[in-house]
Structure formats: structure tokens, C-alpha cells
N, C-alpha and C positions, 0 to 999 in steps of 0.2 A: 473796466467799464461796468456800468450798472447792469444788474440782471434784469433786462427789460428789452422792449423794442420789437416792433413788427411781429413776425410769426413766432418769435421767441416765446410769446405768451400763449401760443396755440400749437404745441408740438403735434397734437393729433391732426390738425389741419395740414401742417407741413408734411407729415408722414403720408396723409391721404393723397395730397397733390403729387408728391414724389412717386408714390406707388402707381397712381393713374398714368402719369407721364411715362414711367418706366415700362408699364405694361403696354402702352400704346406704341412706344418706340420698339420694344422687343418684338411685338407682333408685326410691325411694319418691316423691321429689318429681317425678321425671319421669313417673311413671305415675298419680299421684293428682291429680285436679283440685280436690277439696275440701280445701284446705289447712287449713281450720279444724279438721279432724279430726286434724291432725298438729301440734298446737301444742306441740311439744317445745321445750326450752330450748336456747340456744346451749351448746355443750360448754365445759367449763372449760378454761382455758389450762393446758397441762402442759409445753410446750416452753420452752426457756430464753429469758430476756430478755437481749438484747445491750445492755449499757450502754456499753461502750467496745470498739472494735476495736483490734487490735495496730497499733503504729506501723510495724512492719517491712513490707516488701513481701511479698505472698503468695507462697508457694512454687509454687503452681500454681492454675489456674482451678478454680472449684467444679465438681465432677463430678456428673452426674445420678445421683440415687439415694443420694447420700452427704451430704445436707444436715445431718442430725442428727449424724453422725459427725464432720463437719468443725467443727460448732459446739463439740463437746466438746474440740477441740484449740485453740480460740481462747484460752482462759485460759492454756494453757501457753506461748502465744506473746506474752503480755502483754495480752490482752483481759480484759474483765470481764463476767461473766454472773451473772444471778440465776435460780435454778431455782424455779419456783412450788411444786413438790412438796417443797421443803425448808421451806416455811412451815408453821406449825401448821394443822391441818385447819380449826379454827374461823375462822381468818383468811381462808382461801380460800373457805369457805362464806359468810362475810360479804360478800366481794367479789362472789361469784356472785349473792347475793340482791339487792345494790344494783344490779348490772348489769341484772338482770331488771326491777327496779322502774323504773329510769331509761330503759331501752332496749327493754323488751318482749322479744318472741321473734321468730324468723324469720318466722313466719306473721302475727304481730301486732306489727310494729316500731313504735316510737314514741320520742319524746324528751320526757321530763318535765322541762320547764324553762320559765321565763318569759322567757328571752332572746329579744329581737326577731330575733336572727340566725337563729332557726329558720325563720321565714317567708322571710327574704331568701335563704337557701340552699336553699329548696324542700324542707324536711324535715318537712312535715306528715304526719300519720298516713296520710292517703289516698294521698299521693304515695309514701311509703315502702312501703306495702302493694303498690301497683302496680309500683314499681321492684323490690321483692323477687320478685314473680312473674316479671318479665322476667329477673331475674338467674338464677332457677332454670330458666325455660323455655328460655333460650338457653345453658344449661349453663355459665355463668360459674363455677359452683362446681366443675366438673370440674377446673379449674386453681386458682382462687382460694379454693375451699373455702367452707363455710357461714359461717365467721367472717371471711373475707377474709384468712386467714393465708398464702395462696399454697401451701398443702400439700394441695390437692385430690388425688383418686386419680390423676389424670394429671399434676398439676403437678410432682411430685418427680422425674419421669423426663424432663423437658424441660430444655433449657439455652438461654438463661439461665432461672433459676427465675422463675415468675410472681411478680408483686409481692405483698409482704405489706403490706397496708394498715394494720396495727394500730398502727404507731407514728405514724400521721398524717403521714408523710414521703413526699414524691413527688419524682421526679427531674426531670420535664419540666414546669417551671412558668415563668410570665412575671410572677409577682407580686413578685419580689425576695425570696421566702422559700421555705421547704420546703412551704408550703401552696399548692395550685394554685388558679387561678381556675376558674370553671365552664367557660370556653372552653378551658382546657387539658385538662380531662377529656374534654370533647366532642371535641376534636381527636384525642386518642388513640383514642377509641371509633370515630370516623369513619375514620381512616387506618390504625389498627392500628400495630404496631411491626415494621418490616422485620427479617427475620432472627431473629424470635422466634416463639413459638407464639401470640402475641396477634394475633388476626385483625382485619380491618376489619369494622365493623358498619354500613357505609355503606348497606346495603340496608334497614336498619330506618328507620322514620319518625323524623324529627328529634325529635318529642315523646317517642318511646320511648327514644332515646339520652339525652334530658334526664332522664327518670325513672331510667335506669340510673346516670347521674352522681350523682343525689341519693342513690341507695342505696349507691354506693361511698363517698360522703361520710359517710353514716351509719355504715357499717362502720369507716371510718377514725376517726371521732370516738369511737365505742364502744371500739374497740381501744386508742386512746391513753389514754382514761380508765382502762381495765383495766390497761394497761402501767404507767402511773404509780402506780396504787394498789398493785400487787404490788411494784414497786420500792421504794416508800415504806415498806411494811410490812417489807421486808427491810432497812430502814435505809439505803437508797440512793436518796433522792429525786433525780429527774433533771429538769434544766431549771430556768431561772430562775423564781423565784416559786412553786416547788412545795415546800410546807412538809412537814415530817415528818408521819407518820400514826400515830395511836394506834388500836389495834384496836377500841376502844370507839366510835370516831367515823367508822367507814368510810363509812356511807351519806351523812352530811352532807359529809364531805370530798370524796367522789366527785361529789356534786351541785355543789359549788363548782368542781371541775375541769371538769365538763361545761360550765358557763358560760364558763370561761376558754378552753377549747379552741374553743368556738363563736365566741368573740370573735376568736381568731386567724384562723379561716377567714373571718370577715366582713371583717377588715382586708385579707386577701389579695384578696378579691373586689372590694374598693373601691379597690385600689391602681392607680394610673395611672403607670407607671414607664418604659415604653419610649418614648424621644423619636422624633419623626418621622425617617424615613430620608432622608438627603440625596439630591439628584438627581445621581447620578454618570453618568447616561447608560447606554446599553446596553452589555453586555459587548463588549470590543474597542475601545470609544471611548477617546479620550485621557484623559478624566477618570476613567473606570473603570479603565483600565490603571494610572494613577498611584495610585489607591486600592489596587489589588491589590499594587502594588510596595511601598507603605508598609506594608500589612498583612503582607506576607512578612517585611519587616525586623523588625517587632514579634514575629511568630511565632517567628522563629529567634534572637531576642536572647538573649545569655548573661546571664541575670538570674534572680533567684528567681521561681518560679512562671511561668516562661516556658512557652509552649505546647509547644515542642519537647521539654521535659524529660519530659513524659508521653506525648505523641504522637510518639514517636521515629520518624524517617524519615517524618514527616507522618502517622503513625498506622499505618504498615506494621510497625513494631516497637514496639508500645506497652508501657508499664510497668503491670503489674497493680496494682490498688488494692483495698482492702477497702471494702465498702459498710456502711452503718450496720446492716444486717440480719445481718451476719456472713458474707455471701456475697462473692464477688469480682466486680469490674468490669474490663472490658477497654476502655481508652480507644479511641474510635472511630478507624477507619482513614478519615481525611478525604479520601483519594483515591477512596473509594467514593461512588457516588451511586445512590439517595438514602441518607442516613444513617438510622439505626434509627427515630428519631422523625419523619423526613422534615421537618425544620424549615425554615420560611421565614426571611426576614431578621429578623423580630421575635423569633422563638424563638432564633435564633443570638445576637442581641444579648443577650438575657437570660442565656443560658448563659455568655457571656464576661464580662459585667458582674458578675453575681451568683454565678457558678459553679454547680456542682451539689453542694451540701453533702452530699447522701446518699452520694455516691461519692468525696468528697474532692477534687473538681475545684475549684481555688481561684477566688475572686472577684478582680476587677481594678478596685477602686474608684479607683485612682490614674490610670487611663487617662481621657483626655478622650472625649467622645461621638464626636468625629471619629476618634480612634484605634480605638475599638471598632467603628465602622462600617467602617474600613479592614480590620480583621481579618475582619469579616463578608464583605466583598467577596472577600478572599483565600480564605476557607474555601469560599465558594460556587463559586469558580472552580477550586479545586484539582482536582476530578475531570475537568476539561476543559482539556487542554494548550493548545488553540488560544486559550483566553481568557487565558492567562498571558503577561506580557511575556517577551521572549526570555531575559533573565537568570534570571528566576524559573523558566521552563520547563526550562531546562538544570539548575537546581539540584534541581527536584522530579523531573524525568524525564530523568536523564542519558543514557539510551539512546535518546532521542527523535530523535537525528540532527541536532540544531541547530535554528536558527530556521526 
């Protein structure tokens, strides 16, 4: 679609209105205990849907406070956007009505579906109501906003931007897909994300973190159904198996998509994909050193999708990439410890084997399990020169003074 339309021409106005509404809702929800009296609807989506990001390397990292302005530039660089405000009003109202019927409101969240995945994923009305209260009480909406769009009143001024849940896409998963397992969400809630505004919620009871994970899942499911409906109405159905949408069939179409999206989450939850870690002994042992050496050779290999091509100088000179949300990602400096998501061996295996599709990190399906574990050993040892074999240490830390 053309780079035009509605508030798309005035990103400052969109940002100002969103901030004002976010602050008002955050204040109301923070002060009022009887949420039944505040049974407002989720706000309509007005920001652009990113269907495709540019193939070229970003010119610079996304700047705090400039999210909307930078989205407006994506199309000029080869990206593809759909602007909800370019759709006819009756179509947008039909989407909003179907969303309210299927998902309820922030104070009365629900999923209207017969899918058994609802129970498996902990998305019953009682749990969602409790999770929503925790989401508001602990001010998650200050960054992630009421809809989970990452554009809360504080969110647009931090870097990197808070996660936008609404495409149903997550970065740190161990499921082999863009859908996380429950344990992936719980891990992020417990540990937080180093170097970002995402704090640790380890002081909350485990049951409360579990309820928050359910509510985040709910926001992601709701957001993805909304995203796909708006894209399909614009004539741009996204994803495999997503059929075109006629305006007269919005409610029925969205109900089918709800079932399909829940099935994808259920499949991720049931996936058992990370093989057992081999016993390479403690760091510094001969077997561990040999694994690190082999991992270093793989990491620095001159081949397509080699690790060093994005993590230049082992991450000290990374190549920026576009994320599916239209923002930019900076590949990790692997000489730092801990990394942002503070991954263990299993999480690193998943990153290397299946990549991180949301940020364009490639998968490596042709590597053997042993090769992936060798890369895991290398990456885990990178921040600690004494754990590296002499040849590897001199390559990574040339100023270290030798063995």
C-alpha cells in the first residue's frame, strides 16, 4: 500500500495521543481497585502493521522516541506496511466487534473457543482475570501498554523498545518456533533481560509469574488474530494457511484464526527438541577444551550464515539487523557475560539450531548435534579468556599477552 493515510502522516500526533491515553489508563488502573467499574474496551489498533522489513542493513539503531517516525521510513527502504486507518471504517469496526466478542475486555478477558489448547495454556477466564490484575498492579502496561503493543507511556523512551506481543512472535524460545513454551516466558519473567528495561520478577511468587505468563500469552494470541485480520482485509494475508478475508465474514474468519493460533501455541508447548547435553567435563578439562576449539573453528568459518558474519569480532563489531516489528536488533557481544537473556546451555543450543527468526538470526539445520554443542561450549567460554585454548585465546583476545 502507499506510504500515506490518516495518522500515518503525523507520527508525532499518534505518539502524543497514545502516550496521553496510556498515562490516563495507567493512572486509573493503578488507583482503582474495583476494575469492574472500568470495563473499557481495548483501544483499536492504529499503528502500522509491518508485513516485511527491508533486506538492506539498517542505517542506524532504532532511537528512543522515534519508533513511529522510523516505521514511516521502512517502506521507502523496501519494507511493506499496512496502515489500519487506510481501511474503511466499517471494516475496522467489524474487527473491533469480533475482538471484543472473542477476547473480552481488559477487566473481563476471555477466549471464546472450544479449542482444548485453552485449558492446556492456562487461558481460562479466572486465570486471565487474575493475570490481568497482576499485569496492571505491577505496571507492566507502563512499557508494554494495555494491548501489549510495547508502546506504553514509558516504553517508547527506553532502548531497546519493549516487546510488542501482538504478532505472536517471540525471540527467546526453546520450542523450535517463534512461539515460546511456558518455561521460556517464565524464565524471562524470573531473570529479566540484562541491559534492557525489562526487570526481574523473581520476588513474585511462582504462581503469580505463571499467571502473568498466561496473560502475556492471551495478549499475544489476541494481537495476532487482530494483526492477521487487518492484513487480510487490506488484501495482504500473511502466513501459511491464512486465507483472504471478505468484510462480510470477519467474525467467523477471526474465530477460525483464534483456533489455529492456539494450536500453534499448543504445538510449541508440547515440543521436545533440545537433545541432552554431552558430558564434556568442567571448563579447562581436555574434553571441554577440545569442544571449545572445534566450536571456534565453526564460529569463524568462511561460509554462508557463519556466526562471525553478524557477530563481527565476536560481537564487538556487530552488524545491525531489522526485527519483524520494524525496529533494529544489535547482535550480541558474545564476549560479555551474562548475555541479555542470560541463556543456559539449552537456550544457547536452541538459538544456534533454530536461529531467532524474529531478528533474522539464521538457523543451522545442517549442523550435527555435536557441532551445535561445540558452538555452545565456545560461546559460553568466550567471556572467560582462561577457559579458552591458547590458540583461541590469542585470536579472541590478541592483547592478552599470550598463553
